C-alpha positions in Angstrom: 27.5 -10.7 33.3 28.6 -13.7 31.4 30.8 -13.5 28.4 28.0 -14.7 26.1 25.6 -12.1 27.3 28.2 -9.4 27.1 29.1 -10.4 23.6 25.5 -10.3 22.5 25.0 -6.9 24.1 28.1 -5.5 22.4 26.9 -6.9 19.0 23.4 -5.4 19.4 24.8 -2.0 20.4 27.2 -2.0 17.4 24.4 -2.9 15.0 22.2 -0.2 16.4 25.0 2.4 16.2 25.6 1.5 12.6 22.1 2.5 11.6 21.9 6.0 10.1 19.0 8.3 10.9 17.4 7.5 7.5 17.3 3.8 8.4 14.7 4.4 11.1 11.1 3.8 10.2 9.2 6.7 8.6 12.3 8.7 7.6 14.2 9.5 4.4 17.9 9.2 3.8 19.7 12.1 2.3 19.9 10.1 -1.0 16.2 9.5 -1.0 15.5 13.2 -0.5 17.9 14.1 -3.3 16.1 11.5 -5.6 12.8 13.2 -4.9 11.2 10.8 -2.4 8.7 12.2 0.1 7.0 10.7 3.1 3.2 10.1 3.0 3.3 9.3 6.8 5.5 11.0 9.3 5.3 8.2 11.9 3.7 10.4 14.6 0.5 12.1 13.1 -2.2 11.4 10.6 -1.2 14.6 8.7 -1.7 14.2 4.9 -4.7 11.8 5.2 -8.4 12.2 5.6 -11.5 10.0 5.4 -12.8 9.2 1.9 -15.4 11.8 1.0 -14.8 13.4 4.4 -13.0 16.6 5.6 -11.0 15.1 8.5 -9.7 11.8 9.8 -12.3 9.3 10.9 -12.1 7.6 14.3 -10.8 4.1 13.9 -7.5 5.1 12.4 -4.6 6.0 14.8 -0.9 6.1 15.0 0.2 3.1 17.0 3.8 2.2 17.7 4.9 4.3 14.7 2.4 2.8 12.3 -0.7 4.2 10.7 -3.2 1.6 12.0 -6.8 0.6 11.6 -7.8 0.0 15.2 -11.6 -0.1 15.1 -14.5 -0.1 12.6 -14.1 2.9 10.4 -13.9 4.0 6.8 -11.2 4.1 4.1 -8.7 6.9 4.2 -7.1 8.7 1.3 -4.1 10.9 0.7 -4.6 14.7 0.7 -2.6 14.9 -2.5 -3.4 13.3 -5.9 -0.9 11.4 -8.0 -0.7 10.3 -11.6 2.7 8.6 -12.2 4.7 7.5 -9.2 6.7 4.9 -7.3 5.3 4.1 -3.9 7.0 2.1 -1.2 5.2 0.9 1.9 5.4 -1.7 4.7 2.3 -3.4 5.9 1.3 -5.8 8.6 -2.1 -7.5 8.9 -3.8 -9.3 11.7 -4.6 -13.1 11.4 -7.5 -13.7 9.0 -7.3 -10.1 7.9 -8.2 -8.4 4.6 -7.3 -4.9 3.3 -5.9 -3.2 0.3 -4.1 -0.1 -1.0 -5.8 1.7 -4.0 -4.5 4.3 -6.4 -6.0 6.8 -8.9 -9.0 7.0 -6.5 -11.5 9.7 -7.5 -13.0 11.4 -4.5 -16.5 12.4 -5.2 -20.0 12.0 -3.7 -20.7 10.2 -7.1 -18.7 7.2 -5.8 -19.7 5.5 -2.6 -16.4 3.7 -2.1 -12.7 3.9 -3.2 -13.0 0.7 -5.2 -15.5 2.3 -7.6 -12.6 4.0 -9.3 -9.3 2.8 -7.9 -7.4 -0.4 -8.8 -6.3 -2.4 -5.7 -3.0 -3.8 -4.5 -4.5 -6.6 -2.4 -3.3 -7.1 1.2 -4.4 -10.4 2.8 -3.8 -13.2 5.2 -3.8 -15.7 2.3 -4.2 -18.8 4.4 -6.6 -17.4 7.1 -9.0 -15.2 5.2 -11.8 -16.9 3.1 -10.9 -14.7 0.1 -7.6 -16.6 -0.1 -9.5 -19.7 -1.1 -11.2 -17.9 -4.0 -8.1 -18.0 -6.2 -4.7 -16.5 -6.4 -6.0 -13.3 -7.9 -7.3 -12.5 -4.4 -3.9 -13.2 -2.7 -1.7 -10.6 -1.2 0.1 -8.7 -3.9 -2.6 -9.3 -6.5 -4.3 -6.6 -8.7 -7.5 -7.6 -6.9 -9.7 -10.0 -8.9 -7.8 -9.2 -12.2 -4.2 -10.2 -12.0 -2.8 -13.0 -9.7 0.7 -12.7 -8.3 3.2 -14.9 -10.0 4.3 -16.3 -6.6 3.2 -16.1 -3.0 5.8 -14.0 -1.2 3.6 -12.8 1.7 4.8 -13.1 5.2 2.8 -14.6 8.1 0.1 -12.4 9.7 1.6 -10.1 12.3 4.9 -9.8 10.4 5.9 -6.8 8.3 5.9 -7.0 4.5 7.8 -4.6 2.2 5.8 -3.7 -0.9 6.3 -1.4 -3.9 3.8 -0.1 -6.4 4.9 1.5 -9.7 2.5 3.4 -11.8 4.3 4.8 -14.9 2.2 6.1 -17.7 -0.2 3.2 -17.6 2.5 0.5 -16.8 1.9 -0.9 -13.4 4.1 -3.2 -11.3 3.4 -4.8 -7.9 6.4 -5.9 -5.8 6.2 -8.0 -2.6 9.2 -8.6 -0.3 11.7 -8.0 -3.1 9.9 -9.9 -5.9 7.9 -8.5 -8.8 4.6 -10.4 -8.6 2.3 -8.5 -10.9 2.7 -6.5 -14.1 0.0 -5.0 -16.4 -0.9 -2.1 -18.6 -3.8 0.1 -17.6 -6.4 0.9 -20.3 -5.0 -1.7 -22.7 -7.3 -4.2 -24.6 -6.3 -6.9 -22.1 -7.2 -4.6 -19.1 -10.6 -3.8 -20.6 -11.3 -7.4 -21.3 -10.5 -8.5 -17.7 -12.6 -5.7 -16.3 -15.5 -6.6 -18.5 -15.5 -10.1 -17.1 -15.2 -9.0 -13.5 -17.5 -7.4 -10.9 -15.9 -4.1 -11.8 -17.9 -3.9 -15.0 -20.8 -2.5 -13.0 -18.7 0.6 -12.3 -17.9 2.2 -15.7 -15.3 4.6 -14.3 -13.3 1.8 -12.6 -9.6 2.1 -13.3 -10.1 4.8 -16.0 -8.8 7.9 -14.1 -5.3 9.1 -15.1 -4.6 10.4 -11.6 -6.2 10.3 -8.1 -5.6 9.7 -4.4 -3.9 6.8 -2.6 -6.4 5.0 -0.4 -5.9 2.6 2.5 -8.9 0.3 3.1 -11.0 -0.5 6.0 -12.1 -4.1 5.7 -12.8 -5.3 9.2 -9.3 -6.2 10.4 -6.4 -4.5 12.0 -3.9 -3.4 9.3 -0.8 -1.3 10.0 1.3 0.8 7.5 4.7 2.4 7.9 7.5 3.7 5.6 4.9 5.1 3.2 7.2 6.9 0.7 6.4 8.2 -2.7 8.4 9.5 -5.7 6.6 11.3 -8.5 7.5 10.1 -12.0 7.2 12.3 -15.1 4.2 12.1 -17.3 5.0 11.0 -20.8 5.7 14.0 -23.0 6.9 16.2 -20.1 10.2 16.7 -18.5 
């Protein structure tokens, strides 16, 4: 073994050894646990999720290489639990030309055909490859779909992991992409209502009006993978 190869091997081993258990995907550090974070995906099963308006998990979603992945034509899935105010961290990776999204405050009811009838969307997209990327920046990855454009394009190339964060705090919403805050808005404000009124969402009167609901992962015809789905519940204003 050459000195160069040996040195590279030692460096790689040292880097791996320096990682704590909580640094592995789909795990929590002791500090995260103490701060109230919980996993929405354990990295091995689809526990905690089910098909929208269904009792179990639909075919087409599977755990693949430690990621919750859309692998075939299927339906949206939603969290078993409902959330009002929270901070959500998640990694996502989309296939070339792909389109998907993460929704919140989704109301699950036969009254609503799809998750987007009620839940605002954190857009996930191959900006350059998918046709929606040419319809304007309010369709780009990180957008509040069709309502608020990201302030900058921080999305990685398709096939690469992105780190995202969604904060929903008593009506105040923030979208973060790869370390940058790219969207900020106030639910139910006059500005929010005006934007919705001028969008396609005006045909669904309950869109974005719920104060709590499920987290949803969208089926939109492309492979999309999620990992490190972590959530921390935030207090509702007026409560401890």
